[in-house]
C-alpha positions as CSV (number, residue, x, y, z in Angstrom):
1,M,8.2,-2.1,13.7
2,L,5.0,-4.0,13.5
3,V,1.8,-1.9,13.4
4,A,-1.6,-3.6,13.9
5,I,-4.8,-2.1,12.6
6,S,-8.1,-4.0,14.1
7,G,-11.7,-3.0,14.1
8,T,-14.9,-4.8,14.1
9,S,-16.4,-5.4,10.7
10,G,-17.3,-2.4,8.6
11,T,-15.0,0.1,10.2
12,G,-12.4,0.4,7.2
13,K,-9.6,-1.7,8.0
14,T,-8.7,-3.0,4.8
15,A,-9.2,0.3,2.8
16,V,-7.3,2.3,5.5
17,A,-4.4,-0.3,5.6
18,K,-3.9,-0.3,1.7
19,I,-3.7,3.5,1.5
20,L,-1.4,3.6,4.7
21,V,1.1,1.1,3.4
22,K,1.1,3.0,0.0
23,N,1.6,6.5,1.7
24,L,4.6,5.1,4.3
25,N,6.2,3.1,1.2
26,K,6.3,6.3,-0.9
27,K,8.8,7.8,2.2
28,I,11.1,4.9,2.2
29,K,13.6,4.3,-0.2
30,L,15.3,0.9,0.8
31,H,13.0,-2.0,-0.3
32,R,14.0,-4.0,3.1
33,Q,12.5,-1.1,5.3
34,K,9.3,-0.8,3.2
35,Y,6.2,-2.0,5.0
36,E,4.6,-5.5,4.0
37,L,0.8,-5.4,4.3
38,I,-0.4,-8.6,5.7
39,A,-4.3,-9.3,5.6
40,L,-4.9,-11.8,8.5
41,N,-7.7,-13.3,6.7
42,A,-5.7,-14.1,3.9
43,L,-2.9,-15.3,5.9
44,T,-5.2,-17.6,7.8
45,E,-6.5,-19.0,4.5
46,R,-3.1,-19.4,3.0
47,T,-1.8,-21.3,6.0
48,N,-5.3,-23.2,6.8
49,A,-4.8,-21.7,10.4
50,Y,-8.0,-23.0,11.6
51,V,-8.9,-25.3,14.7
52,G,-12.6,-26.1,13.6
53,Y,-16.1,-24.8,12.5
54,D,-18.7,-22.9,14.1
55,K,-22.1,-24.1,12.9
56,A,-24.1,-21.3,14.5
57,R,-22.0,-18.4,12.9
58,K,-21.3,-20.4,10.0
59,S,-17.6,-19.7,9.9
60,K,-14.0,-21.4,10.5
61,I,-12.6,-20.8,14.0
62,V,-9.0,-19.3,13.8
63,S,-6.0,-20.5,15.4
64,I,-4.4,-17.3,16.8
65,K,-1.4,-19.3,18.0
66,K,-0.5,-20.7,14.5
67,L,-1.1,-17.4,13.1
68,K,1.3,-15.4,15.4
69,A,3.9,-18.2,14.5
70,E,3.2,-17.2,10.6
71,V,3.5,-13.6,11.7
72,K,6.7,-13.8,13.6
73,K,8.4,-15.6,10.3
74,L,7.1,-13.0,8.3
75,K,8.8,-10.4,10.8
76,V,12.1,-12.0,10.6
77,K,11.9,-11.4,6.6
78,Y,10.7,-8.0,6.8
79,K,11.6,-5.1,8.9
80,N,8.4,-3.4,8.9
81,L,4.9,-5.0,8.9
82,L,1.4,-3.8,8.8
83,I,-0.9,-6.4,9.9
84,E,-4.8,-5.9,9.4
85,G,-7.8,-7.9,10.7
86,H,-10.6,-7.9,13.2
87,F,-8.3,-9.9,15.4
88,A,-4.9,-7.9,14.8
89,H,-4.9,-6.6,18.4
90,L,-4.2,-10.0,19.6
91,F,-0.8,-9.9,18.1
92,P,2.4,-8.6,19.8
93,A,2.9,-5.0,17.9
94,D,4.7,-1.9,18.3
95,I,1.7,0.2,17.5
96,V,-2.1,-1.0,17.8
97,V,-4.9,1.1,16.3
98,I,-8.4,0.1,16.7
99,L,-10.8,1.5,14.1
100,R,-14.2,2.5,15.6
101,C,-17.4,3.6,14.2
102,E,-20.8,5.0,15.9
103,P,-22.9,1.8,16.2
104,K,-25.8,3.2,14.1
105,M,-23.5,4.0,11.2
106,L,-21.8,0.7,11.8
107,E,-25.2,-1.1,11.5
108,R,-26.1,0.5,8.0
109,R,-22.5,-0.3,6.7
110,L,-23.1,-3.8,7.7
111,R,-26.4,-4.2,6.1
112,R,-24.9,-3.1,2.9
113,K,-22.3,-5.7,3.4
114,Y,-24.0,-8.6,4.9
115,D,-27.7,-10.1,5.0
116,W,-27.1,-12.0,8.0
117,P,-28.7,-10.3,11.0
118,T,-26.7,-12.4,13.8
119,K,-23.5,-11.2,12.1
120,I,-24.5,-7.6,12.1
121,N,-25.8,-7.6,15.5
122,E,-22.7,-9.3,17.2
123,N,-20.3,-6.8,15.4
124,V,-22.6,-3.8,16.4
125,E,-22.6,-5.1,20.0
126,A,-19.1,-5.7,20.1
127,E,-18.3,-2.0,18.8
128,M,-20.9,-0.5,21.4
129,M,-19.3,-2.1,24.4
130,G,-15.6,-1.5,22.9
131,V,-14.5,-5.1,23.0
132,L,-11.5,-5.0,21.0
133,T,-10.0,-2.1,22.8
134,D,-11.0,-3.9,26.1
135,E,-8.9,-7.1,24.8
136,A,-6.0,-4.9,23.5
137,L,-5.1,-2.8,26.2
138,P,-4.1,-5.5,28.8
139,L,-2.0,-7.1,25.9
140,H,0.2,-3.9,25.0
141,K,2.5,-1.5,26.9
142,P,0.8,1.8,28.0
143,G,0.6,4.2,25.2
144,T,0.5,2.1,22.3
145,V,-2.7,1.4,21.8
146,F,-4.9,4.1,19.8
147,E,-8.5,4.3,18.6
148,I,-9.8,6.4,15.5
149,D,-13.5,6.9,14.9
150,T,-14.0,6.3,11.3
151,T,-17.8,7.4,11.5
152,K,-17.3,10.5,9.6
153,R,-13.7,10.1,8.2
154,T,-12.6,9.0,4.8
155,A,-9.8,5.9,4.4
156,V,-7.6,8.6,3.2
157,Q,-8.0,10.7,6.5
158,T,-7.8,7.8,8.9
159,A,-4.7,6.5,7.3
160,K,-3.0,10.1,7.6
161,A,-3.9,10.1,11.4
162,I,-2.4,6.6,11.7
163,E,0.7,7.8,9.7
164,K,1.1,10.5,12.3
165,I,1.0,8.2,15.1
166,I,3.6,5.9,13.6
167,N,5.7,9.2,13.0
168,D,5.4,9.8,16.9
169,E,3.8,13.0,16.6
170,D,2.8,13.7,20.3
171,E,-0.3,15.6,19.4
172,E,-1.8,12.9,17.3
173,R,-0.9,10.3,19.8
174,A,-2.5,12.0,22.8
175,K,-5.8,12.8,20.5
176,Y,-6.2,9.0,19.9
177,I,-4.8,7.3,22.9
178,A,-7.5,4.5,23.7
179,G,-9.9,4.7,26.0
180,K,-11.9,8.0,25.0
181,I,-14.4,6.3,22.6
182,D,-17.4,5.5,24.5
183,W,-20.6,4.6,22.7
184,L,-22.5,3.8,25.7
185,K,-22.7,7.2,27.3
186,N,-24.7,8.1,24.3
187,L,-27.5,5.7,25.0
């Protein structure tokens, strides 16, 4: 199984993914079946999967194509993968979870993390408009893309919700199916 956890910066992807993998692996006895956590940013660095540099954003441009090839290789090696990153939703996956956060709270979180207004504003706008969910839905089978609002949830609570989604608990899947979070209606 391949599970993708995505979301804008500041939604809790990394913390949630670490907790989730630990919890899932406690319940799996065979090493080959355990979940392997792949942080896409680290994989990008390790494989030098870049196609250029964006001067305005002061950041390297990632080659999704090259990363997809790397993830495909890892999928052969490991039965279960959990990939985490702000572009994880662009990868073929059995389950995609987009972590969301109320834009005002997200802005507060990002101001603690970055001192760069452009990065903060772009992430808040992307979250407000639901850009990642809009990108994910046409790429994946219906019923495999989920959204979880992390505004008032801890990483442990969020990981537990994702675990229930992975375990195919219908009530949890229905609760978190993508398309229910709409920050624009609150404006």
